[in-house]
N, C-alpha and C positions, 0 to 999 in steps of 0.2 A: 495637414494630416498629423504632424508630430505633436501638436497640442492636444489631440484627441487620444493619444496613446495612454497617458495616465488615467483618463476616464475609463477607457476600455479595460485597462489592467485592474482598476478598482472594481469594475462591474464583474469581471470574470473571477476575481480573487485568486488568481494564479499567475505565475510569471509568463510573460509573452516570450516566445522563442524568436530570436532574430532570424530573418529569412534565410541567411546563409547556413544556419544550423538546423533548419526545419527537417530536411531529409535525414540527416544524422540522428536527430532527436526521435523521429518516428521509428526508424529501424532499431535504434538502441533501446527505445522504450520497451518494445515487445520483448527483446532479449533480456534486459535487466529485470523486467517485471516477472517473467517466467523464472528467472534465477531466484528472485526474492521469494516468490510463492512456493517454489519447490524446496527452498531452504527452510522456510517456515513449516511446511508440511513434514519434511524429514525430521526436523527438531521435535515437533509436537508428537509425531509418530513414535519416536524413540522414548520420549517422556511418558507416553501412554503405555508403552511396554514395560516401563520401570516405575519411577517414583509417583507418577500420576495415574497408575493403572486403576485405582479405585474411583478416580474423579472423572475420567473420560468415558463417555458413553459410545461415541462414534466419531470417526474422522473420514471425510470424503474429499478427494481432490480430483477435479475433472474440468477440462477446458477453461482454465483460468479462474476457477471458483473453488475455494477451500472452505469447507464447512466443518466446524469443530463443536460437537455437542457435549457439554459438560453436565454431569448429574447435579441436580439441585441448583443450577445456575441458568442454563439455557444454551442457545446456539449462537456461536460466533461465526460470522461470514466474512471472509477476506477474499476480495475478488478484483480482477483486472477491469478497469474502465477505459478501454482503448479510445473511445471518442474523446475523452477528457485527458487522456494520457496520465491517468492516476491509478492508484490502488485505493480501494475503499474498504473500510473496516466497519462492520456493524456489530455492536456489542449489546448483549441483553442487559448489561449493567450500566454502561456509560453512553450508549447511543451511537450515532454514526460519526465517522471521521473520514476525511478525504486527504490523500497524500500525493504530493507532486514529487516527481523524480528530480533530484538536484545533483549535478555533477560537481564534485569538489575540485580544488586546485590540484590535488594529488591523483586525480583520475578515478577516485572511488565514487560510488553512488550512495546517496542517502534518500530516504523517502520522508519528506517533511509535511506535516499537517498544514493545510491551507489557512487555518485560523491562527493558531498560536505557535506554529513552526516546530512543535515537538516531533521527535523522530519516531517512526513506526516501530523500530526495534525497542526503543525505550518504553513505548506503550505496551508492547507485547510482553516485556519483562515484568510489568506490573501484574 
């Protein structure tokens, strides 16, 4: 069985969770995902009321799906993907991205892209 783990990891393109952490990971995923999405929503909402007022057409957040419609650009969708334990970003400019929750040594959480490991926060700052 151990020799198949690298094959499965490569096929899934996301880290495998050790069995002893599985329950913690499932519970913490939903909580951390909601915190991340609400934080993004609040930040974009504040920017839409201020410096980005002329650029933002509409913002909607419901049931783990955040939709941000920008004038002359298109609609960004950031949503929870509970079956995969990921956050997905769909951009009208750069396409789709999938982010895994990664817990750092200091206890903080990062959302890292499954392909090149860039951080969701860095991507949104662009």
